[in-house]
C-alpha positions as CSV (number, residue, x, y, z in Angstrom):
1,M,-48.3,102.3,-73.2
2,I,-47.0,104.6,-70.5
3,D,-48.7,108.0,-70.2
4,V,-45.8,109.9,-68.7
5,V,-42.2,109.0,-68.2
6,T,-40.3,111.3,-65.9
7,V,-36.6,111.7,-66.2
8,G,-34.4,113.2,-63.3
9,H,-33.7,112.6,-59.7
10,V,-34.8,109.9,-57.2
11,L,-33.7,110.9,-53.8
12,L,-34.4,110.1,-50.2
13,D,-35.9,113.0,-48.3
14,I,-35.1,113.2,-44.6
15,R,-37.4,115.7,-43.0
16,F,-37.1,117.4,-39.6
17,L,-40.0,119.5,-38.2
18,V,-38.8,122.3,-35.9
19,N,-40.4,125.2,-34.1
20,R,-38.0,127.7,-35.7
21,F,-34.9,128.0,-37.7
22,V,-31.8,128.7,-35.6
23,G,-28.6,130.6,-36.5
24,P,-25.0,129.8,-36.0
25,D,-23.9,128.5,-32.5
26,E,-27.6,127.9,-31.6
27,E,-29.2,124.5,-30.9
28,G,-32.7,123.8,-32.2
29,V,-35.2,121.2,-31.1
30,I,-36.5,118.6,-33.6
31,L,-40.2,118.0,-33.1
32,K,-40.5,115.2,-35.6
33,E,-38.4,113.2,-38.1
34,T,-39.7,111.4,-41.1
35,R,-38.2,110.1,-44.3
36,G,-39.4,109.0,-47.7
37,V,-38.7,109.0,-51.4
38,G,-38.2,112.5,-53.0
39,G,-36.5,114.1,-56.0
40,S,-38.4,115.9,-58.8
41,A,-38.7,112.9,-61.2
42,A,-40.0,110.5,-58.3
43,N,-42.5,113.2,-57.1
44,V,-43.9,113.7,-60.5
45,A,-44.2,110.1,-61.4
46,I,-46.0,109.5,-58.1
47,G,-48.3,112.4,-58.8
48,V,-49.2,111.2,-62.2
49,R,-50.3,107.8,-60.7
50,R,-52.3,109.4,-57.9
51,L,-54.0,111.7,-60.4
52,G,-55.1,108.6,-62.4
53,F,-52.5,107.9,-65.1
54,K,-49.7,105.4,-65.7
55,S,-46.0,106.6,-65.2
56,A,-42.6,105.3,-65.4
57,I,-39.2,106.8,-64.2
58,I,-35.8,107.0,-65.8
59,A,-33.2,107.7,-63.1
60,K,-30.4,106.3,-61.1
61,V,-30.0,105.3,-57.4
62,G,-27.2,103.6,-55.4
63,F,-27.1,100.0,-54.3
64,D,-27.6,101.0,-50.6
65,P,-30.4,101.4,-47.9
66,F,-31.5,104.8,-49.1
67,G,-31.9,103.5,-52.5
68,R,-33.9,100.5,-51.3
69,I,-36.3,102.7,-49.5
70,A,-36.9,104.9,-52.5
71,V,-37.4,102.0,-54.8
72,E,-39.9,100.3,-52.4
73,E,-41.9,103.4,-52.2
74,L,-42.0,103.9,-56.0
75,M,-43.1,100.2,-56.4
76,K,-45.9,100.8,-53.8
77,E,-47.1,103.7,-55.8
78,G,-47.3,101.6,-58.9
79,V,-44.5,103.6,-60.9
80,D,-42.9,101.6,-63.7
81,L,-39.2,101.1,-62.7
82,S,-37.9,99.4,-65.8
83,G,-35.9,102.6,-66.7
84,L,-34.3,102.8,-63.2
85,R,-30.6,102.2,-63.1
86,V,-28.6,101.1,-60.0
87,G,-25.1,102.2,-59.6
88,F,-22.3,101.7,-57.1
89,G,-22.4,105.2,-55.8
90,A,-24.4,106.6,-53.0
91,T,-28.2,107.4,-53.4
92,G,-28.8,111.1,-53.3
93,F,-30.7,112.6,-50.4
94,S,-32.1,115.8,-49.2
95,I,-32.1,117.1,-45.6
96,V,-35.3,119.1,-45.4
97,I,-35.9,121.3,-42.3
98,I,-39.5,122.7,-42.0
99,D,-40.6,125.2,-39.5
100,K,-44.1,125.7,-38.0
101,Q,-45.0,128.1,-40.8
102,G,-44.2,125.5,-43.5
103,R,-41.0,127.3,-44.6
104,I,-38.2,125.1,-45.6
105,I,-34.4,124.9,-45.7
106,I,-32.9,122.2,-47.9
107,Y,-29.4,120.7,-48.0
108,G,-29.1,118.5,-51.0
109,F,-26.7,115.7,-52.1
110,K,-27.5,114.4,-55.5
111,G,-25.3,111.3,-55.4
112,S,-26.1,108.7,-58.1
113,S,-29.1,110.6,-59.4
114,E,-26.8,113.2,-61.2
115,E,-24.6,110.3,-62.6
116,L,-27.4,109.1,-65.1
117,T,-25.4,109.4,-68.4
118,P,-27.1,109.9,-71.8
119,Q,-26.1,106.3,-72.7
120,E,-28.0,104.8,-69.7
121,V,-31.4,106.1,-70.8
122,D,-33.7,103.4,-71.9
123,L,-35.2,104.6,-75.3
124,N,-37.8,101.9,-75.4
125,I,-39.6,103.6,-72.4
126,I,-39.7,106.9,-74.3
127,K,-41.0,105.1,-77.5
128,N,-43.9,103.7,-75.4
129,S,-44.8,106.8,-73.7
130,R,-47.2,109.7,-74.4
131,H,-45.3,112.4,-72.7
132,V,-41.9,113.1,-71.3
133,H,-41.1,115.2,-68.3
134,I,-37.5,116.2,-67.6
135,A,-36.8,117.7,-64.2
136,S,-33.5,119.2,-62.7
137,L,-31.1,116.7,-64.4
138,R,-27.7,117.2,-65.8
139,L,-27.7,119.0,-69.1
140,D,-26.3,116.3,-71.4
141,T,-28.7,113.6,-70.5
142,S,-31.6,116.1,-70.5
143,V,-30.8,117.3,-74.0
144,R,-30.5,113.7,-75.4
145,V,-33.8,112.7,-73.9
146,A,-35.6,115.9,-75.1
147,K,-34.2,115.5,-78.6
148,I,-35.2,111.8,-78.9
149,A,-38.6,112.4,-77.5
150,N,-39.2,115.2,-80.0
151,E,-38.0,113.1,-82.8
152,L,-40.5,110.4,-81.8
153,G,-43.3,112.9,-81.8
154,K,-43.8,112.9,-77.9
155,T,-44.7,116.0,-76.0
156,V,-42.0,117.2,-73.7
157,S,-42.1,119.3,-70.5
158,W,-39.0,120.6,-68.8
159,D,-38.4,122.0,-65.3
160,P,-34.8,123.3,-65.1
161,G,-34.7,123.6,-61.3
162,R,-32.6,126.1,-59.4
163,V,-29.0,124.9,-60.4
164,L,-29.5,124.3,-64.1
165,S,-31.3,127.6,-64.5
166,M,-28.2,129.5,-63.4
167,T,-26.2,128.2,-66.3
168,G,-27.6,130.8,-68.6
169,L,-29.7,130.9,-71.7
170,E,-26.9,130.2,-74.2
171,R,-26.2,126.8,-72.7
172,L,-30.0,126.0,-72.3
173,K,-31.1,127.0,-75.8
174,E,-30.8,123.4,-77.2
175,I,-33.1,121.8,-74.7
176,I,-35.6,124.5,-74.9
177,R,-35.7,124.1,-78.6
178,Y,-37.0,120.5,-78.1
179,T,-39.4,121.3,-75.3
180,D,-43.2,121.9,-75.7
181,I,-43.7,123.2,-72.1
182,V,-41.3,125.1,-69.8
183,L,-42.1,125.2,-66.1
184,A,-40.0,127.5,-64.0
185,N,-40.3,130.0,-61.1
186,E,-39.7,133.7,-61.1
187,E,-36.1,133.4,-59.9
188,E,-35.4,130.6,-62.5
189,V,-36.7,132.5,-65.4
190,R,-34.7,135.6,-64.4
191,A,-31.6,133.5,-64.1
192,M,-32.1,131.9,-67.5
193,T,-32.8,135.1,-69.5
194,G,-31.3,137.9,-67.4
195,E,-34.7,139.7,-67.5
196,N,-36.1,141.0,-64.1
197,D,-39.6,141.2,-65.6
198,Y,-41.1,137.7,-65.6
199,R,-43.4,138.5,-68.4
200,V,-40.6,139.6,-70.7
201,A,-38.6,136.5,-69.6
202,A,-41.5,134.2,-70.5
203,K,-41.7,135.8,-73.9
204,I,-38.0,135.3,-74.6
205,L,-38.2,131.6,-73.6
206,R,-41.3,130.9,-75.7
207,S,-39.6,132.6,-78.7
208,L,-37.1,129.8,-78.7
209,G,-39.7,127.1,-79.5
210,P,-42.0,126.0,-76.6
211,R,-45.8,126.4,-77.2
212,L,-46.3,127.1,-73.5
213,V,-44.2,128.8,-70.8
214,I,-45.4,128.7,-67.2
215,V,-44.0,131.0,-64.5
216,K,-44.8,129.8,-61.0
217,R,-45.0,132.8,-58.7
218,G,-45.9,131.2,-55.4
219,P,-48.7,133.0,-53.5
220,N,-48.9,135.5,-56.4
221,G,-50.2,132.8,-58.7
222,V,-49.1,131.7,-62.1
223,Y,-48.2,133.6,-65.3
224,V,-48.8,131.8,-68.7
225,D,-47.4,132.7,-72.0
226,S,-49.1,130.4,-74.5
227,H,-50.7,130.0,-78.0
228,E,-54.0,130.9,-76.2
229,G,-52.5,134.2,-75.1
230,C,-50.8,135.6,-72.0
231,F,-52.6,135.7,-68.7
232,S,-52.3,135.3,-64.9
233,V,-54.2,132.8,-62.7
234,A,-54.6,133.5,-59.0
235,S,-53.3,131.2,-56.3
236,L,-55.7,129.3,-54.0
237,K,-55.5,129.4,-50.2
238,P,-54.2,126.0,-48.8
239,P,-56.3,124.4,-46.0
240,K,-53.2,124.7,-43.9
241,I,-49.5,125.1,-44.6
242,I,-47.4,122.1,-43.4
243,D,-44.6,121.5,-46.1
244,T,-44.0,123.4,-49.2
245,T,-41.4,120.9,-50.6
246,G,-42.6,119.2,-53.8
247,A,-45.3,121.8,-54.5
248,G,-43.8,122.6,-57.9
249,N,-43.7,118.8,-58.7
250,A,-47.4,118.5,-57.8
251,F,-48.1,121.4,-60.1
252,A,-46.2,119.6,-62.9
253,A,-48.2,116.3,-62.4
254,G,-51.4,118.2,-62.3
255,L,-50.6,120.2,-65.5
256,I,-49.6,117.2,-67.5
257,T,-52.5,115.0,-66.5
258,A,-55.1,117.9,-66.9
259,F,-53.9,118.1,-70.5
260,F,-54.7,114.4,-70.9
261,R,-58.2,115.0,-69.6
262,G,-58.8,117.5,-72.5
263,Y,-58.8,120.8,-70.5
264,N,-58.0,124.0,-72.1
265,V,-54.8,126.0,-71.0
266,K,-56.6,128.0,-68.3
267,E,-58.4,125.0,-66.9
268,V,-55.2,123.1,-66.9
269,V,-53.4,125.7,-64.9
270,K,-56.3,126.0,-62.3
271,Y,-56.1,122.2,-61.9
272,A,-52.3,122.3,-61.4
273,I,-52.7,125.1,-58.9
274,A,-55.2,123.1,-57.0
275,A,-52.9,120.0,-56.9
276,A,-50.0,122.0,-55.7
277,T,-52.2,123.8,-53.0
278,L,-53.4,120.5,-51.5
279,K,-49.9,119.2,-51.4
280,I,-48.7,122.1,-49.4
281,S,-51.2,121.0,-46.6
282,R,-49.4,117.6,-46.4
283,L,-46.1,116.5,-45.0
284,G,-43.7,114.9,-47.7
285,S,-42.7,116.1,-51.1
286,H,-44.6,113.4,-52.9
287,E,-47.8,113.6,-51.0
288,I,-49.8,114.8,-54.0
289,P,-53.6,114.5,-53.9
290,T,-55.9,112.2,-56.1
291,H,-58.0,113.4,-59.0
292,S,-61.1,113.4,-57.0
293,E,-59.5,115.4,-54.3
294,V,-58.4,118.1,-56.7
295,I,-62.0,118.3,-58.3
296,N,-63.7,118.5,-54.9
297,F,-61.3,121.4,-53.9
298,L,-61.8,123.3,-57.1
299,Q,-65.6,123.0,-56.8
300,T,-65.4,124.1,-53.2
301,H,-63.5,127.2,-54.3
302,Q,-65.9,127.7,-57.3
303,Q,-63.1,127.2,-59.8
304,L,-65.0,124.7,-61.9
């Protein structure tokens, strides 16, 4: 039995650390270059493993060096790869530029990841899972996965990402209907609903079927619209700010696994915030902390 199957992108992150971002016709100095597996589905799958549970991934990579690096890192982390498809296209990648304040600029090429068709999804993995997390993937495949998981009685979480959220609520209603948990930031809920007030936007989204809508507000914390009521949870100060990429994925992994541990909604959100906060202090989008690190951090901040 797999605890969590993630469905979405597996990419290679190529990271450049710089003193500052430069404008047109300027030359910047690269202080450091690193690379490693990235993509929302890969990051959450790794996060679930590090936080103490079993994960599998349904995604697609190319038959090329980038794909090999990504696969090797996922194997090293202990993620089940039986649902991974290998195509003849190029593996997607992200160019991530990080300045000394931890701010980021990303140029993304989705490549084979966005070519995962509904017919390529391994349904047996969904049948053998407890929870399905869908992240930033093409809509037709996302809807099929959510519908099947819902019919099989699995809980489903969905993070639309920047691009899909801009397609509007009318196109997204079907997947929201099959989803238990919607995770999105302020810009994404605004794009989906057309509402500037994130609280109103969350209410609209929850009226379509989910039992829980999470609005991630960065340093302003998290807003929750749930069956246990509507409330906000404050952010935590990171030990240092190194790299904000993947913070939302760390939050998702923390949220899902905290529910497995039997926490209530407020405790779950605090745990997820701690996981994301610790991730920010580390270089690499999948550098998510372990369960013991999260617990120690929460105890230090008197959040438990």
